[in-house]
N, CA, C and O of each residue as an XYZ file, in Angstrom:
764
protein
N      14.052     63.422     54.889
C      13.929     62.795     56.027
C      12.890     62.288     56.485
O      12.705     61.135     56.875
N      11.822     63.614     56.421
C      10.481     63.586     56.656
C       9.603     62.442     55.670
O       8.852     61.724     56.330
N       9.612     62.198     54.208
C       8.778     62.750     53.604
C       9.489     61.094     53.753
O       8.474     60.496     53.396
N      10.540     59.932     54.035
C      10.821     58.885     54.209
C      10.045     58.140     55.323
O       9.412     57.123     55.036
N      10.068     58.474     56.197
C       8.897     57.971     57.887
C       7.830     58.406     57.256
O       7.124     57.405     57.375
N       7.101     59.269     56.590
C       5.544     59.020     56.299
C       5.307     58.324     55.330
O       4.199     57.820     55.148
N       6.601     58.128     54.304
C       6.662     56.855     53.414
C       6.254     55.762     54.057
O       5.221     55.106     53.925
N       7.426     55.597     54.966
C       7.209     54.193     55.694
C       5.999     54.079     56.582
O       5.468     52.968     56.579
N       5.439     55.036     57.365
C       4.190     54.871     57.991
C       2.984     54.257     56.897
O       2.227     53.316     57.139
N       3.036     55.051     55.662
C       1.733     54.848     54.551
C       2.390     53.423     54.684
O       2.344     52.695     55.675
N       2.940     53.204     53.616
C       3.659     51.839     53.493
C       2.857     50.835     54.879
O       1.843     50.196     54.599
N       3.291     50.801     55.983
C       2.994     50.122     57.437
C       1.267     49.856     57.188
O       0.711     48.815     56.837
N       0.532     51.504     57.582
C      -0.634     51.529     57.292
C      -1.158     50.740     56.469
O      -2.042     49.994     56.892
N      -0.684     50.665     54.768
C      -1.637     49.844     53.919
C      -1.100     48.545     53.832
O      -1.429     47.795     52.913
N      -0.108     48.133     54.922
C      -0.113     46.525     54.673
C      -0.919     45.899     55.826
O      -1.546     44.880     55.534
N      -1.015     46.446     57.356
C      -2.106     46.619     58.367
C      -3.713     46.771     57.297
O      -4.651     46.023     57.570
N      -3.798     47.451     56.520
C      -5.426     47.445     56.575
C      -5.588     46.520     55.356
O      -6.714     46.119     55.064
N      -4.256     46.079     54.458
C      -4.391     45.069     53.124
C      -4.411     43.933     54.105
O      -5.448     43.349     53.790
N      -3.834     43.216     55.196
C      -4.196     42.524     55.775
C      -5.156     41.649     56.439
O      -5.225     40.437     56.638
N      -6.166     43.084     56.829
C      -7.285     42.362     57.667
C      -8.421     42.472     56.336
O      -9.305     41.617     56.271
N      -8.364     43.278     55.566
C      -9.234     43.407     54.091
C      -9.363     41.682     53.560
O     -10.376     41.010     53.754
N      -7.893     41.080     52.746
C      -7.428     39.602     53.558
C      -8.342     38.847     54.041
O      -9.104     37.941     53.706
N      -8.049     39.480     54.932
C      -8.355     38.124     56.353
C     -10.057     38.297     56.347
O     -10.512     37.438     57.102
N     -10.905     38.939     55.878
C     -11.904     39.625     55.665
C     -12.249     38.879     54.390
O     -12.936     37.995     54.901
N     -12.259     38.624     53.165
C     -12.642     37.963     52.196
C     -12.251     36.766     52.597
O     -13.059     35.913     52.230
N     -11.005     36.162     53.431
C     -11.677     35.006     52.948
C     -12.168     34.211     54.386
O     -11.839     33.067     54.698
N     -12.996     35.079     55.130
C     -14.266     34.226     56.359
C     -14.993     34.365     55.475
O     -15.795     33.481     55.775
N     -15.483     34.910     54.326
C     -16.167     35.134     53.014
C     -17.057     33.984     52.652
O     -18.271     33.813     52.548
N     -15.400     32.884     52.419
C     -15.298     31.631     51.813
C     -15.424     30.881     52.751
O     -14.769     29.853     52.575
N     -16.080     30.909     53.882
C     -15.547     30.149     55.278
C     -17.323     30.531     55.537
O     -18.188     29.775     55.980
N     -17.437     31.746     55.153
C     -19.421     32.007     55.863
C     -19.966     31.159     54.592
O     -20.907     30.380     54.747
N     -19.346     31.337     53.329
C     -20.259     30.644     52.268
C     -20.280     29.505     52.816
O     -21.448     29.125     52.897
N     -19.452     28.658     53.299
C     -19.392     26.976     53.590
C     -20.387     27.109     54.440
O     -20.913     25.998     54.505
N     -20.987     27.912     55.188
C     -21.804     27.537     56.657
C     -23.354     26.565     56.070
O     -24.215     26.042     56.777
N     -23.278     26.594     54.902
C     -24.536     25.468     54.870
C     -24.010     24.142     54.840
O     -24.675     23.332     55.488
N     -23.080     23.737     54.311
C     -22.529     22.549     54.913
C     -22.690     22.006     56.040
O     -22.649     20.780     56.147
N     -22.909     22.846     57.126
C     -22.748     22.502     58.781
C     -24.270     21.660     58.646
O     -24.574     20.684     59.332
N     -25.127     22.294     57.594
C     -26.154     21.272     57.610
C     -27.090     21.774     58.782
O     -27.124     22.989     58.979
N     -27.857     20.930     59.581
C     -28.930     21.062     60.331
C     -28.093     22.064     61.875
O     -28.779     22.881     62.490
N     -26.717     21.816     62.239
C     -26.281     22.013     63.118
C     -27.311     23.665     63.504
O     -28.235     24.231     62.919
N     -26.439     23.978     64.920
C     -26.749     25.410     65.629
C     -25.492     25.967     64.947
O     -24.297     25.751     65.149
N     -26.273     26.910     63.897
C     -24.432     27.653     62.792
C     -24.752     29.395     64.167
O     -23.990     30.263     63.741
N     -25.312     29.800     65.073
C     -25.914     30.666     65.406
C     -24.586     31.178     65.976
O     -24.210     32.350     65.962
N     -23.796     29.900     66.585
C     -22.173     30.763     67.532
C     -21.567     30.879     66.167
O     -20.855     31.881     66.096
N     -21.617     30.166     65.034
C     -20.279     30.159     63.405
C     -20.379     31.443     63.711
O     -19.545     32.146     64.282
N     -21.781     31.818     63.178
C     -22.574     33.091     62.507
C     -21.679     34.041     63.558
O     -21.160     34.963     62.929
N     -21.410     34.065     64.741
C     -21.536     35.178     65.628
C     -20.134     35.230     65.913
O     -19.935     36.218     66.620
N     -19.186     34.674     65.704
C     -17.519     34.199     65.746
C     -17.411     34.704     64.674
O     -16.609     35.636     64.732
N     -17.986     34.501     63.309
C     -17.249     34.863     62.289
C     -17.177     37.131     62.070
O     -16.431     38.046     61.720
N     -18.541     36.847     62.594
C     -18.773     38.151     62.653
C     -18.311     39.345     63.536
O     -18.385     40.491     63.090
N     -17.652     38.991     65.263
C     -16.670     39.130     65.598
C     -15.380     39.234     65.302
O     -14.684     39.915     66.053
N     -14.827     38.637     64.239
C     -13.783     38.102     63.946
C     -13.617     39.423     63.012
O     -12.620     40.145     62.964
N     -14.701     39.554     62.358
C     -14.363     40.241     61.104
C     -14.268     42.054     61.883
O     -13.600     43.081     61.763
N     -15.203     41.619     62.528
C     -15.194     43.290     63.202
C     -14.438     43.761     63.393
O     -14.181     44.827     62.834
N     -13.362     42.984     64.666
C     -12.493     42.828     65.258
C     -11.041     43.163     63.548
O     -10.363     44.170     63.345
N     -11.081     42.349     63.032
C     -10.121     43.029     61.879
C     -10.542     44.599     60.893
O      -9.712     45.283     60.294
N     -11.984     44.852     60.962
C     -12.647     45.908     60.611
C     -12.197     47.643     61.392
O     -11.990     48.800     61.027
N     -12.248     46.634     62.927
C     -11.080     48.164     63.894
C     -10.380     48.279     64.005
O     -10.090     49.452     64.238
N      -9.266     47.292     63.989
C      -7.665     47.209     63.268
C      -7.544     48.047     62.282
O      -6.842     49.042     62.463
N      -8.193     47.844     61.028
C      -7.939     48.530     59.943
C      -8.015     49.796     60.479
O      -7.003     50.412     60.812
N      -9.165     50.250     60.594
C     -10.104     51.575     60.716
C      -9.067     52.905     61.728
O      -8.865     54.107     61.554
N      -8.536     51.705     62.988
C      -6.916     52.696     63.527
C      -6.088     53.116     62.864
O      -5.203     53.840     63.321
N      -6.182     52.686     61.318
C      -5.236     52.933     60.468
C      -5.409     54.000     59.534
O      -4.576     54.205     58.651
N      -6.520     54.746     59.683
C      -6.958     56.272     58.881
C      -6.941     56.978     58.752
O      -7.446     57.250     59.841
N      -6.781     58.043     58.255
C      -7.222     59.142     58.914
C      -8.136     60.044     58.520
O      -8.204     61.163     59.029
N      -9.068     59.550     57.397
C     -10.252     60.911     57.267
C     -11.446     59.842     57.624
O     -12.525     60.392     57.405
N     -11.610     58.545     58.083
C     -13.115     58.297     58.273
C     -12.823     57.069     59.497
O     -13.395     56.169     60.112
N     -11.800     57.597     59.385
C     -11.246     57.188     61.369
C     -12.654     56.660     62.073
O     -13.269     55.605     61.919
N     -12.845     57.499     62.678
C     -14.462     57.527     63.718
C     -15.647     56.573     62.866
O     -15.872     55.451     63.317
N     -16.392     57.035     61.636
C     -16.804     55.579     61.116
C     -16.573     54.562     60.688
O     -17.306     53.574     60.652
N     -15.402     54.704     60.271
C     -14.856     53.243     59.839
C     -14.958     52.409     61.214
O     -15.039     51.198     61.010
N     -14.973     52.807     62.630
C     -14.369     52.231     64.069
C     -16.305     51.972     64.845
O     -16.758     51.325     65.789
N     -16.986     53.023     63.635
C     -18.049     52.835     64.159
C     -19.040     51.727     63.856
O     -19.950     51.287     64.559
N     -18.661     51.397     62.692
C     -19.155     49.726     61.657
C     -18.722     49.111     62.030
O     -19.522     48.181     62.125
N     -16.964     48.558     62.810
C     -16.590     48.024     63.123
C     -17.307     47.095     64.305
O     -17.565     45.891     64.309
N     -17.602     48.491     65.654
C     -17.906     48.060     66.693
C     -19.178     47.581     66.203
O     -19.279     46.356     66.264
N     -20.120     48.158     65.762
C     -21.404     47.524     64.783
C     -21.180     45.677     64.987
O     -21.553     44.907     65.872
N     -20.349     45.462     63.628
C     -20.422     43.957     63.872
C     -20.060     43.432     64.468
O     -20.384     42.246     64.398
N     -19.090     43.852     65.553
C     -18.374     43.416     66.653
C     -20.175     42.862     67.329
O     -20.582     41.703     67.413
N     -20.738     43.825     67.615
C     -22.141     43.999     68.749
C     -23.368     42.695     67.721
O     -24.332     42.049     68.130
N     -22.987     42.741     66.888
C     -23.902     41.650     65.943
C     -23.743     40.038     66.317
O     -24.531     39.133     66.592
N     -22.379     40.160     66.187
C     -21.575     39.366     66.328
C     -21.980     38.585     67.668
O     -22.676     37.576     67.782
N     -21.139     39.590     68.953
C     -22.255     39.229     70.017
C     -22.766     38.504     70.282
O     -22.308     37.543     70.899
N     -24.477     38.698     69.780
C     -25.350     38.792     69.586
C     -25.538     36.859     69.666
O     -25.799     36.004     70.513
N     -25.212     36.942     68.206
C     -25.225     36.025     67.564
C     -24.073     34.360     68.578
O     -24.507     33.250     68.888
N     -22.651     34.930     68.783
C     -22.151     33.952     69.170
C     -22.601     33.654     71.219
O     -22.594     32.490     71.619
N     -22.830     34.447     71.911
C     -23.587     34.529     73.403
C     -25.074     33.965     73.064
O     -25.749     34.149     74.077
N     -25.848     33.359     72.060
C     -27.159     33.249     72.163
C     -28.316     33.686     72.386
O     -29.470     33.358     72.663
N     -27.317     34.939     72.078
C     -28.784     36.218     72.815
C     -29.823     36.202     71.320
O     -31.050     36.297     71.294
N     -29.039     36.076     70.344
C     -29.902     36.285     69.005
C     -31.259     35.335     69.172
O     -30.924     34.265     69.680
N     -32.676     35.396     68.903
C     -33.342     35.348     69.331
C     -34.300     35.102     69.837
O     -35.343     34.593     69.429
N     -33.780     35.696     71.385
C     -34.278     36.008     73.018
C     -34.234     36.681     72.604
O     -35.079     36.480     71.731
N     -33.838     37.620     72.431
C     -33.452     39.103     72.168
C     -34.819     39.756     70.803
O     -36.003     40.071     70.916
N     -33.909     39.715     69.685
C     -34.475     39.506     68.504
C     -34.580     38.807     67.599
O     -33.529     38.358     67.141
N     -35.519     38.521     67.131
C     -34.940     37.603     65.746
C     -34.575     37.598     64.952
O     -34.874     38.307     63.991
N     -33.328     36.347     65.068
C     -31.751     37.117     64.448
C     -32.074     37.939     62.558
O     -31.375     38.782     61.996
N     -33.395     37.242     62.027
C     -33.042     38.084     61.014
C     -33.406     39.454     61.061
O     -33.282     40.075     60.006
N     -33.838     40.076     62.083
C     -33.664     41.649     61.998
C     -32.443     41.803     62.993
O     -31.436     42.166     62.384
N     -32.275     41.656     64.145
C     -30.317     41.003     63.764
C     -29.854     41.186     62.712
O     -29.072     42.138     62.698
N     -29.933     40.891     62.168
C     -28.786     40.733     60.981
C     -29.238     41.645     59.538
O     -28.479     41.256     58.650
N     -29.766     42.234     59.231
C     -31.135     43.559     58.877
C     -30.366     44.612     59.483
O     -29.485     45.251     58.908
N     -30.744     44.762     60.673
C     -30.525     46.525     61.448
C     -28.546     46.178     61.034
O     -27.840     46.949     60.384
N     -28.209     45.187     61.486
C     -26.799     45.621     61.174
C     -26.179     46.115     59.911
O     -25.153     46.769     59.727
N     -27.070     45.632     59.085
C     -25.971     46.065     57.517
C     -26.822     47.082     57.206
O     -26.347     47.891     56.409
N     -28.128     47.333     57.649
C     -28.768     48.597     57.645
C     -27.695     49.968     57.964
O     -27.290     50.944     57.333
N     -27.502     49.333     59.468
C     -26.534     50.783     60.286
C     -25.403     50.475     59.285
O     -25.346     51.379     58.451
N     -24.301     49.321     59.038
C     -23.672     49.412     58.223
C     -23.399     49.777     56.851
O     -22.242     49.542     56.504
N     -24.272     50.367     55.845
C     -24.908     50.785     55.125
C     -24.954     52.123     55.560
O     -24.510     52.702     54.569
N     -25.221     53.062     56.464
C     -25.394     54.333     56.720
C     -23.854     54.580     56.666
O     -23.172     55.425     56.088
N     -23.515     53.359     57.617
C     -21.755     54.687     58.223
C     -20.962     54.927     57.080
O     -20.296     55.923     56.801
N     -21.247     53.107     56.005
C     -20.205     53.318     54.624
C     -21.191     54.509     53.648
O     -20.535     54.946     52.703
N     -22.366     54.974     53.723
C     -22.184     56.154     52.779
C     -21.679     57.683     53.597
O     -21.067     58.703     53.282
N     -22.299     57.165     54.723
C     -21.301     58.333     55.534
C     -19.625     58.326     55.643
O     -19.021     58.979     56.494
N     -19.172     57.733     54.940
C     -17.885     57.120     55.444
C     -17.011     58.005     54.060
O     -15.997     58.698     53.983
N     -18.220     57.439     52.956
C     -18.152     57.783     51.772
C     -17.692     59.129     50.988
O     -17.097     59.286     49.922
N     -18.241     60.091     52.005
C     -18.332     61.081     52.061
C     -16.853     62.081     52.332
O     -16.726     63.269     52.035
N     -15.635     61.006     53.107
C     -15.037     61.807     53.578
C     -13.680     61.544     52.931
O     -12.743     62.333     53.047
N     -13.594     60.035     52.025
C     -13.106     59.720     51.032
C     -12.849     60.365     49.806
O     -13.287     61.483     49.533
N     -11.940     59.480     48.848
C     -11.216     60.325     48.031
C     -11.483     59.653     46.476
O     -12.317     60.457     46.059
N     -11.348     58.996     45.735
C     -11.079     58.165     44.506
C     -11.753     56.867     44.542
O     -12.901     56.773     44.976
N     -11.166     55.974     44.153
C     -11.127     54.673     44.035
C     -11.795     54.055     45.528
O     -12.564     53.094     45.566
N     -11.334     54.808     46.699
C     -11.406     54.341     47.838
C     -13.589     54.449     48.165
O     -14.577     53.754     48.399
N     -13.019     56.208     47.876
C     -15.189     56.677     47.141
C     -16.050     55.625     46.969
O     -17.046     55.319     47.625
N     -15.374     54.923     45.673
C     -15.913     54.081     45.333
C     -15.921     52.720     46.420
O     -17.036     52.322     46.760
N     -15.272     52.337     46.714
C     -15.055     50.861     46.799
C     -16.595     51.312     48.273
O     -17.728     50.832     48.261
N     -15.993     52.383     49.383
C     -17.004     53.003     50.260
C     -18.385     52.917     50.037
O     -19.208     52.856     50.951
N     -18.848     52.905     47.996
C     -19.797     52.969     47.649
C     -20.627     51.899     47.486
O     -21.830     51.649     47.564
N     -19.594     51.345     47.234
C     -20.055     49.848     47.116
C     -20.219     49.022     48.390
O     -21.386     48.657     48.254
N     -20.023     48.776     48.925
C     -19.810     48.109     50.040
C     -21.504     48.359     50.583
O     -22.375     47.557     50.922
N     -21.477     49.850     50.478
C     -22.894     50.662     51.322
C     -23.986     50.026     50.807
O     -24.880     49.504     51.474
N     -23.886     50.087     49.195
C     -24.867     49.833     48.204
C     -25.447     48.091     48.575
O     -26.647     47.818     48.600
N     -24.244     46.961     48.863
C     -24.469     45.930     48.907
C     -25.030     45.752     50.079
O     -26.102     45.176     50.262
N     -24.233     46.307     51.034
C     -25.195     45.707     52.906
C     -26.861     46.592     52.650
O     -27.919     46.001     52.867
N     -26.832     47.374     52.393
C     -28.120     48.457     52.064
C     -29.233     47.506     51.332
O     -30.303     47.435     51.937
N     -29.128     46.777     50.131
C     -29.553     46.495     49.001
C     -29.719     44.532     50.005
O     -30.812     43.997     49.819
N     -28.892     43.875     50.728
C     -29.218     42.372     51.615
C     -30.033     42.506     52.442
O     -30.796     41.687     52.956
N     -29.798     44.274     52.703
C     -30.686     44.347     54.453
C     -32.182     44.195     53.789
O     -32.924     43.456     54.436
N     -32.660     44.691     52.777
C     -33.718     44.860     52.171
C     -34.348     43.492     51.428
O     -35.511     43.113     51.297
N     -33.196     42.976     51.042
C     -33.744     41.746     50.658
C     -34.116     41.202     51.709
O     -35.334     41.052     51.811
N     -33.144     40.660     52.983
C     -33.850     40.581     54.125
C     -35.276     41.240     54.922
O     -35.677     40.988     56.058
N     -35.492     41.580     54.544
C     -36.637     42.576     55.097
C     -37.855     42.396     54.296
O     -38.951     42.523     54.842
N     -37.731     42.030     52.696
C     -38.870     42.288     52.207
C     -38.838     40.439     52.251
O     -39.949     39.986     51.977
N     -37.606     39.180     52.590
C     -37.771     38.257     51.692
C     -38.070     37.793     51.232
O     -39.197     37.303     51.175
N     -36.824     37.646     50.380
C     -36.494     37.158     49.305
C     -35.450     35.932     49.765
O     -34.593     35.989     50.646
N     -35.623     35.361     49.323
C     -35.305     33.886     50.096
C     -33.859     33.688     48.879
O     -34.115     33.614     47.677
N     -32.196     33.612     49.456
C     -31.713     33.155     48.719
C     -31.243     31.772     49.168
O     -30.238     31.128     48.867
N     -32.144     31.542     49.877
C     -31.762     29.922     50.636
C     -32.139     29.081     49.019
O     -31.471     28.058     48.869
N     -32.841     29.320     48.176
C     -33.241     28.452     47.015
C     -31.626     28.383     46.291
O     -31.345     27.326     45.726
N     -30.755     29.309     46.306
C     -29.554     29.115     45.650
C     -29.475     28.217     46.037
O     -29.770     27.219     45.379
N     -28.901     28.137     47.681
C     -28.134     27.674     48.604
C     -28.789     26.136     48.674
O     -28.183     25.248     49.272
N     -29.641     25.970     48.239
C     -30.285     24.306     48.206
C     -29.806     23.972     47.173
O     -29.043     23.016     47.307
N     -29.926     24.390     46.025
C     -29.426     23.920     44.883
C     -28.229     23.159     44.947
O     -28.012     21.955     44.809
N     -27.259     24.461     45.266
C     -25.762     23.897     45.258
C     -25.196     23.183     46.514
O     -24.080     22.703     46.714
N     -26.313     23.257     47.311
C     -25.829     22.489     48.346
C     -26.590     21.204     49.351
O     -26.211     20.535     50.312
N     -27.802     21.287     48.574
C     -28.918     20.406     49.616
C     -29.402     21.161     50.432
O     -29.079     22.321     50.684
N     -30.772     20.073     51.196
C     -31.376     21.014     51.712
C     -30.840     21.325     53.117
O     -30.496     20.412     53.867
N     -30.763     22.732     53.500
C     -30.321     22.933     55.016
C     -31.611     23.914     54.932
O     -32.482     24.117     54.086
N     -31.265     24.496     56.404
C     -31.922     25.361     57.469
C     -32.105     27.094     56.505
O     -31.324     28.021     56.293
N     -33.113     26.905     56.255
C     -33.271     28.092     55.481
C     -32.225     29.805     56.318
O     -31.709     30.814     55.837
N     -32.388     29.273     57.632
C     -31.499     30.891     58.229
C     -29.699     30.977     57.693
O     -28.984     31.975     57.599
N     -29.423     29.750     57.459
C     -28.474     29.556     57.968
C     -27.669     29.524     56.073
O     -26.487     29.636     55.748
N     -28.751     29.353     55.315
C     -28.658     29.098     53.687
C     -28.438     30.845     53.737
O     -27.468     31.470     53.308
N     -29.422     31.277     54.269
C     -29.598     32.716     53.497
C     -28.575     33.824     54.795
O     -28.296     35.019     54.702
N     -28.339     33.143     55.561
C     -27.263     34.391     56.397
C     -25.940     33.952     55.907
O     -25.238     34.901     56.256
N     -25.111     33.057     55.280
C     -24.471     32.099     54.977
C     -24.013     33.508     54.127
O     -23.250     34.389     54.524
N     -24.910     33.403     52.511
C     -24.657     33.735     51.263
C     -24.713     35.572     51.788
O     -23.797     36.171     51.224
N     -25.612     36.558     52.753
C     -25.392     37.913     53.122
C     -23.962     37.348     53.541
O     -23.204     36.976     52.645
N     -23.628     37.283     54.690
C     -22.629     37.358     55.391
C     -21.339     36.764     53.581
O     -20.715     37.455     52.775
N     -21.474     35.642     53.685
C     -20.056     36.030     52.313
C     -19.838     37.731     51.092
O     -18.812     38.389     50.918
N     -20.667     37.859     50.732
C     -21.431     39.156     50.388
C     -20.881     40.410     50.743
O     -20.170     41.030     49.953
N     -21.222     40.930     52.146
C     -20.973     41.565     52.761
C     -19.459     41.925     52.954
O     -18.987     43.026     52.671
N     -18.944     41.152     53.331
C     -17.886     40.248     53.891
C     -17.081     40.783     52.103
O     -16.602     41.917     52.088
N     -17.006     40.065     50.953
C     -16.279     40.348     50.382
C     -16.233     41.785     49.655
O     -15.341     42.458     49.140
N     -17.217     41.890     49.799
C     -17.195     43.972     49.071
C     -16.765     44.784     50.967
O     -16.809     45.997     50.762
N     -16.514     44.619     52.071
C     -15.639     45.345     52.675
C     -14.452     44.616     52.850
O     -13.483     45.040     53.479
N     -14.509     43.715     52.395
C     -12.474     43.026     52.181
C     -11.765     43.784     51.513
O     -10.625     44.103     51.852
N     -12.482     44.274     50.214
C     -12.327     44.332     48.973
C     -12.009     46.153     48.948
O     -11.230     46.814     48.261
N     -12.852     46.495     49.863
C     -13.175     47.540     50.121
C     -11.531     48.424     50.666
O     -10.792     49.300     50.215
N     -11.634     47.178     52.364
C     -10.090     47.961     52.767
C      -8.856     47.513     51.830
O      -7.821     48.178     51.783
N      -9.007     46.595     51.253
C      -7.740     46.208     50.116
C      -7.602     47.364     49.341
O      -6.418     47.563     49.067
N      -8.319     48.149     48.912
C      -8.721     49.056     47.957
C      -8.202     50.364     48.963
O      -7.492     51.199     48.403
N      -8.414     50.504     49.919
C      -8.044     51.730     51.266
C      -6.088     50.883     50.988
O      -5.334     51.291     50.105
N      -5.769     49.895     51.840
C      -4.641     49.627     51.703
C      -3.767     50.006     50.473
O      -2.601     50.391     50.568
N      -4.547     49.836     49.146
C      -3.542     50.397     47.682
C      -3.210     51.826     47.717
O      -2.147     52.444     47.666
N      -4.975     52.308     47.863
C      -4.236     53.816     48.186
C      -3.298     54.592     49.548
O      -2.634     55.626     49.470
N      -3.469     53.881     50.530
C      -2.715     54.183     51.579
C      -0.915     54.492     51.269
O      -0.254     55.501     51.514
N      -0.519     53.226     50.666
C       0.573     52.629     49.864
C       1.504     53.647     49.373
O       2.671     53.996     49.551
N      -0.041     54.133     48.324
C       0.464     55.478     47.714
C       0.141     56.497     48.040
O      -0.058     57.324     47.150
N      -0.061     56.902     49.503
C       0.139     58.020     50.440
C      -1.496     58.587     49.801
O      -1.564     59.814     49.872
N      -2.526     58.063     49.328
C      -3.812     59.079     48.835
C      -4.093     59.068     49.892
O      -4.180     60.257     50.197
N      -4.443     58.129     51.234
C      -5.896     58.214     51.933
C      -4.851     58.521     53.559
O      -5.421     58.694     54.636
């Protein structure tokens, strides 16, 4: 009887984490399409996407056992960065580039720490997410522009929208896929 309850709980946790992961992957598609907004002010849209992604991360963090606190801190960092953009505080307090780079660097550190508490494929995907966020932060900081690729695909757009759109999309994809793998392992009662 206890085994059935534990199995049901793992399946439920797995479904919730999986849905959150796929929702974040869907957000990455929306982020990749941000350059289609043209010259419209995309900061509120970017902020809203970050807040929504952070909420999905927080929901999935509550379903975890081994790395709940670290995963929740990463979610709260995402929500905080999103609120800075959504409320138009980005740019008034710090340049948007530093907010996004700081968000990515902070998440990378939290994900590296989380990887130590994980096992198997969840550890691998957590490291992939950490490395992706760290690399994107470095790219933003040293000024390599992703805007060139976006302009080739979508035409002329503001560099901030073009760069952040692809940065968010890449980060969201790896985070979403990490959560999907976490869900698969939860269903198999490995987390």
